[in-house]
DOMAR-429287 format. One line per field, with one value per residue (C-alpha): x, y, z; residue in three letters. Coordinates in steps of 0.02 Angstrom, whole numbers, padded with zeros to 5 digits. Layout:
BEGIN
X	c(X  ...) .
Y	c(Y  ...) .
Z	c(Z  ...) .
resn	c(ala  ...) .
//
This chain:
BEGIN
X	c(-01404  -01482  -01395  -01288  -01259  -01093  -01057  -01092  -00985  -00837  -00857  -00856  -00702  -00603  -00657  -00590  -00432  -00276  -00150  00017  00175  00325  00488  00647  00696  00840  00778  00829  00709  00560  00479  00290  00294  00191  00285  00240  00308  00338  00520  00602  00754  00910  00989  00944  00954  01054  01173  01257  01223  01249  01250  01105  01203  01374  01441  01531  01509  01507  01470  01305  01340  01494  01389  01269  01256  01320  01249  01296  01369  01462  01500  01574  01741  01793  01950  01925  02023  02041  02013  01844  01709  01640  01504  01567  01720  01749  01711  01889  01944  01829  01792  01905  01813  01830  01847  01737  01760  01715  01578  01487  01311  01289  01452  01457  01456  01618  01601  01556  01478  01291  01247  01291  01297  01264  01406  01293  01265  01449  01582  01757  01905  02064  02056  01913  01726  01620  01444  01317  01188  01182  01168  01025  01068  01027  01005  01041  01080  00993  01009  01030  00866  00779  00723  00713  00745  00815  00674  00546  00434  00485  00381  00220  00157  00042  00137  00167  00351  00364  00530  00527  00490  00629  00752  00698  00731  00902  00945  00909  01026  00901  00976  00834  00652  00512  00379  00226  00263  00182  00020  00044  -00104  -00132  -00230  -00317  -00420  -00558  -00643  -00627  -00610  -00454  -00286  -00118  -00053  00063  -00028  -00140  -00315  -00468  -00622  -00716  -00569  -00498  -00343  -00362  -00355  -00454  -00326  -00183  -00285  -00312  -00129  -00077  -00198  -00130  00046  -00011  -00093  00075  00047  00137  00040  00067  00012  -00080  -00123  -00293  -00405  -00543  -00727  -00710  -00733  -00597  -00470  -00509  -00496  -00329  -00259  -00314  -00261  -00075  -00084  00034  -00045  -00126  -00266  -00332  -00427  -00514  -00594  -00747  -00856  -00941  -01114  -01262  -01243  -01223  -01036  -01001  -00905  -00813  -00925  -00919  -00729  -00736  -00846  -00715  -00589  -00707  -00738  -00908  -00955  -00975  -01080  -01106  -01221  -01201  -01326  -01227  -01222  -01106  -01026  -01183  -01107  -00949  -00916  -00799  -00742  -00612  -00503  -00410  -00265  -00326  -00463  -00539  -00623  -00721  -00730  -00828  -00744  -00778  -00639  -00756  -00848  -00687  -00598  -00742  -00761  -00573  -00583  -00736  -00686  -00508  -00423  -00495  -00438  -00261  -00259  -00313  -00172  -00043  -00111  -00110  -00159  -00220  -00384  -00493  -00491  -00643  -00773  -00780  -00928  -00938  -01065  -01147  -01105  -01244  -01395  -01385  -01528  -01554  -01727  -01663  -01658  -01467  -01328  -01274  -01089  -01060  -00886  -00835  -00712  -00692  -00616  -00595  -00667  -00615  -00654  -00792  -00762  -00871  -00911  -00947  -01034  -01014  -01179  -01269  -01205  -01177  -01031  -00924  -00924  -00831  -00678  -00646  -00673  -00545  -00415  -00527  -00606  -00528  -00672  -00840  -00999  -01117  -01296  -01419  -01557  -01723  -01657  -01733  -01649  -01514  -01500  -01355  -01292  -01342  -01211  -01149  -01012  -00869  -00712  -00554  -00474  -00301  -00169  -00294  -00325  -00447  -00415  -00386  -00457  -00366  -00469  -00468) .
Y	c(00564  00458  00426  00270  00181  00203  00018  00024  00179  00097  -00060  00039  00133  -00024  -00110  00035  00074  00011  -00098  -00014  -00073  -00154  -00065  -00120  -00010  -00019  -00120  00011  00136  00017  00054  00060  00004  -00143  -00295  -00329  -00506  -00642  -00673  -00836  -00867  -00902  -00998  -01072  -00972  -01015  -01089  -01201  -01266  -01125  -01100  -01009  -00973  -00928  -01091  -01250  -01368  -01551  -01729  -01759  -01945  -01903  -01809  -01952  -01991  -01823  -01771  -01654  -01802  -01869  -01722  -01753  -01665  -01611  -01517  -01359  -01374  -01277  -01097  -01027  -01026  -00851  -00785  -00743  -00856  -01036  -01172  -01237  -01416  -01560  -01577  -01708  -01843  -01822  -01632  -01478  -01310  -01134  -01067  -00900  -00855  -00866  -00960  -01112  -01278  -01378  -01538  -01684  -01581  -01607  -01500  -01336  -01317  -01136  -01061  -01034  -01223  -01269  -01248  -01200  -01293  -01229  -01274  -01397  -01385  -01485  -01535  -01575  -01638  -01721  -01621  -01665  -01697  -01541  -01425  -01240  -01272  -01202  -01315  -01262  -01199  -01192  -01012  -01011  -01148  -01117  -01090  -01044  -00894  -00766  -00618  -00626  -00513  -00383  -00376  -00203  -00188  -00156  -00139  -00323  -00380  -00270  -00344  -00518  -00472  -00401  -00557  -00658  -00547  -00441  -00268  -00222  -00274  -00278  -00156  -00076  00098  00230  00296  00476  00578  00756  00866  01028  01144  01247  01406  01594  01607  01498  01571  01491  01487  01634  01750  01894  01839  01947  01929  01831  01716  01562  01456  01299  01173  01035  01019  01003  00881  00768  00780  00728  00581  00528  00524  00433  00302  00266  00364  00516  00681  00807  00982  01074  01223  01305  01360  01491  01453  01448  01293  01343  01376  01213  01116  01198  01153  00972  00949  00950  00835  00687  00573  00404  00479  00657  00732  00900  00977  01088  01139  00971  01020  01092  01273  01426  01429  01243  01217  01054  00945  01077  01071  00882  00900  01012  00871  00741  00660  00583  00552  00372  00443  00618  00589  00462  00413  00484  00649  00738  00690  00677  00774  00668  00623  00507  00491  00385  00373  00217  00259  00388  00398  00568  00609  00766  00777  00904  01066  01049  00957  00844  00776  00770  00665  00543  00519  00496  00350  00274  00291  00353  00241  00080  00141  00169  -00002  -00077  00013  -00042  -00222  -00222  -00383  -00284  -00237  -00090  -00061  -00150  -00064  -00117  -00118  00014  00061  00232  00349  00468  00456  00489  00515  00490  00519  00550  00435  00432  00365  00491  00501  00552  00591  00572  00499  00312  00258  00105  00111  -00050  -00180  -00086  00017  00172  00298  00477  00558  00742  00835  00885  01062  01189  01142  01280  01186  01042  01153  01152  00964  00905  00885  00770  00654  00486  00388  00402  00300  00275  00281  00187  00284  00309  00228  00358  00379  00258  00274  00269  00091  00034  -00039  00050  00009  00135  00160  00241  00381  00342  00347  00350  00224  00215  00323  00214  00278  00210  00147  00267) .
Z	c(-00978  -00840  -00676  -00663  -00498  -00411  -00431  -00619  -00641  -00552  -00657  -00820  -00764  -00722  -00884  -00988  -00891  -00982  -00892  -00864  -00953  -00870  -00833  -00745  -00599  -00473  -00325  -00197  -00280  -00290  -00123  -00144  -00326  -00393  -00459  -00641  -00652  -00524  -00480  -00427  -00319  -00424  -00279  -00111  00050  00149  00023  00152  00327  00453  00640  00722  00882  00948  01018  00969  00821  00875  00822  00912  00935  01038  01165  01200  01384  01443  01612  01755  01848  01696  01579  01408  01381  01205  01153  01050  00888  00725  00677  00735  00600  00565  00450  00277  00288  00228  00354  00352  00372  00412  00598  00676  00774  00961  00949  00934  00848  00899  00784  00773  00719  00530  00504  00387  00478  00466  00366  00479  00618  00641  00792  00877  01065  01122  01221  01371  01381  01403  01537  01484  01556  01476  01292  01319  01343  01464  01413  01548  01423  01251  01090  00975  00792  00690  00839  00810  00627  00473  00321  00138  00065  00234  00202  00012  -00115  -00288  -00414  -00281  -00318  -00188  -00248  -00348  -00487  -00410  -00245  -00174  -00136  00049  00142  00193  00015  -00054  00071  00014  -00168  -00124  -00022  -00179  -00281  -00379  -00406  -00526  -00525  -00656  -00596  -00675  -00739  -00631  -00705  -00763  -00703  -00764  -00644  -00695  -00587  -00667  -00609  -00627  -00439  -00423  -00376  -00346  -00167  -00140  -00261  -00203  -00154  -00189  -00078  -00211  -00251  -00168  -00181  -00286  -00145  -00232  -00372  -00248  -00144  -00294  -00346  -00171  -00174  -00343  -00273  -00117  -00227  -00309  -00470  -00542  -00540  -00680  -00629  -00768  -00658  -00670  -00813  -00810  -00838  -01026  -01135  -01258  -01120  -01033  -01196  -01236  -01065  -01084  -01264  -01228  -01078  -01103  -00976  -00951  -00848  -00840  -00694  -00686  -00533  -00549  -00695  -00722  -00659  -00753  -00698  -00808  -00775  -00795  -00958  -00933  -01041  -01179  -01170  -01186  -01340  -01420  -01394  -01466  -01297  -01265  -01083  -01028  -00887  -00820  -00672  -00532  -00399  -00253  -00159  -00146  -00311  -00418  -00564  -00581  -00763  -00858  -01039  -01126  -01280  -01333  -01216  -01089  -00960  -00914  -00750  -00709  -00521  -00419  -00372  -00186  -00094  00005  -00148  -00251  -00119  -00101  -00288  -00304  -00183  -00266  -00449  -00479  -00351  -00427  -00599  -00535  -00454  -00619  -00710  -00583  -00582  -00393  -00307  -00156  -00238  -00190  -00001  00068  00173  00354  00471  00607  00739  00726  00869  00817  00700  00512  00391  00205  00133  -00044  -00196  -00205  -00096  00034  00077  00257  00321  00501  00624  00652  00817  00924  01099  01184  01048  00955  00797  00810  00674  00727  00576  00545  00540  00381  00386  00251  00135  00212  00377  00297  00281  00468  00482  00355  00491  00593  00464  00428  00348  00262  00256  00109  00173  00059  -00031  00057  00215  00330  00497  00554  00741  00861  00881  00706  00590  00434  00307  00306  00203  00266  00169  00100  00235  00378  00517  00662  00813  00966  01130  01281  01426  01575) .
resn	c(met  ala  asp  val  ser  leu  his  glu  ala  ala  gln  arg  val  cys  asp  leu  met  pro  arg  gly  pro  leu  glu  trp  val  pro  thr  glu  thr  cys  leu  gly  arg  ile  leu  ala  arg  ser  val  thr  ala  pro  phe  ser  ile  pro  arg  cys  ala  gln  ser  leu  met  asp  gly  tyr  ala  val  phe  ser  arg  glu  thr  ala  gly  ala  ser  pro  gly  arg  pro  val  ser  leu  pro  val  arg  gly  arg  pro  ser  ala  ala  gly  his  pro  ala  gly  asp  arg  leu  thr  pro  gly  thr  cys  arg  arg  ile  leu  thr  gly  ala  pro  leu  pro  glu  gly  ala  asp  ala  val  val  pro  gln  glu  asp  val  arg  leu  gln  gly  asp  arg  ile  leu  leu  asp  gly  pro  ala  arg  gln  gly  gln  trp  ile  thr  val  pro  gly  glu  glu  ile  thr  ala  gly  glu  val  ile  leu  his  ala  gly  asp  arg  leu  thr  pro  ser  arg  leu  ser  leu  ala  leu  ala  ala  gly  phe  phe  thr  leu  pro  val  val  arg  lys  cys  arg  val  ala  val  leu  gly  thr  gly  asp  glu  leu  arg  glu  pro  gly  ser  pro  leu  glu  pro  ala  ser  arg  tyr  gly  asp  ser  arg  his  leu  ile  ala  ala  leu  val  arg  gln  ala  gly  ala  glu  pro  ile  his  leu  gly  ser  ala  pro  asp  asp  ala  ala  cys  ile  ala  ala  ala  leu  lys  gly  ala  glu  ala  asp  leu  val  ile  thr  thr  gly  gly  ala  gly  arg  gly  asp  arg  asp  phe  leu  leu  gln  ala  trp  ala  arg  leu  gly  leu  arg  pro  leu  phe  ser  glu  ile  gly  ile  arg  pro  gly  his  gly  thr  ala  cys  ala  ala  thr  ser  ser  thr  leu  tyr  phe  ala  leu  pro  gly  gly  pro  leu  ala  ala  glu  ile  met  phe  his  glu  leu  val  leu  pro  ala  leu  gln  thr  trp  his  arg  ser  ser  glu  gly  his  pro  glu  arg  val  thr  ala  thr  leu  phe  ala  pro  val  arg  asn  asp  gly  pro  ala  leu  arg  ala  val  thr  gly  thr  ala  ser  phe  arg  glu  thr  val  leu  trp  phe  gln  pro  phe  gly  lys  asp  arg  pro  thr  arg  his  phe  ser  arg  arg  arg  leu  lys  asn  ala  tyr  ala  leu  ile  pro  pro  leu  ser  gly  thr  leu  gly  glu  gly  gln  lys  val  pro  ile  arg  phe  phe  leu  gly  his  trp  pro  val  val  his  lys  ala  pro) .
//
């Protein structure tokens, strides 16, 4: 099967990925979820005119002409207005009323004078300046009007958006069900953390890496454990997976011990593609049924993580109907040269950081794969270097993409 471009592979994946169904979930548990349906305000906020300050409710016309030389004196009458309590009787002309922040405005009053702008004289206040009609008052519907769309389908529910929904009285919200993602590691050499480790074995870090990325992307990982390098065993492990998306790590290459595609064949799965024009990640494959998408990612954690961001993450965003879209690449300046003489894209990991106002990208060298192990803690982004581009020197611009949960390092000026 001929190579497909990375762009074409991502497009095929998104075209085939189902859209997740709606479910109603308690609002307080919706943090990070994607809203499935727009919601409108059932009432206006605020529902009545309210004070924005601690002070005194007045008739603005009665304060006209007030000055330091000729202050206006008003008696304080009635019970103070407080938030959460009725406004009380109508304000009597020629008087004022004590009012607190958030309290409903007494009928007739059309301005609030902050307490720091008055002088107290017994049970009266003295105003050294006129009050402007409407000052320090919020009117009904000033923040939200009844029937207004307050949250849109596709919105990610952040803390501020959840507080908005709760303020409008929504104790449940319609969200997209989390995509269920089964993750299986393959390889005779894999062991579970905590078990004895022989010299030729290793712990299955790639599977746990992918499961963590799945959770970070807002989906629900289902751990299938690990399967040996055997087509029948791999097929058996995948057959019982009750998931919307299935990811395997390792075994998708063309080596003597790569059995993933044979396992797919046993399950009746035909690859949509099995080679992509990118390195690392060339052997990434994808297959689909009417309801489930299958990904075969490389066994190495570096390649697996990059291909997750390029292919799996867009699929998950399609399922969740997110309005955010796939994180865009941003332009950075190379801090050191990179080279690509090959016919495929070259993914280069490194560290992106701001120095003053410039975003720099420090690429990691083209070392042996084992060297990537010690650099996982430092990397926060990767660049895709075009095919046959030769050497890109220090100071040249390259597009980079940040790994999930990572941001540029900021270097403070000395």
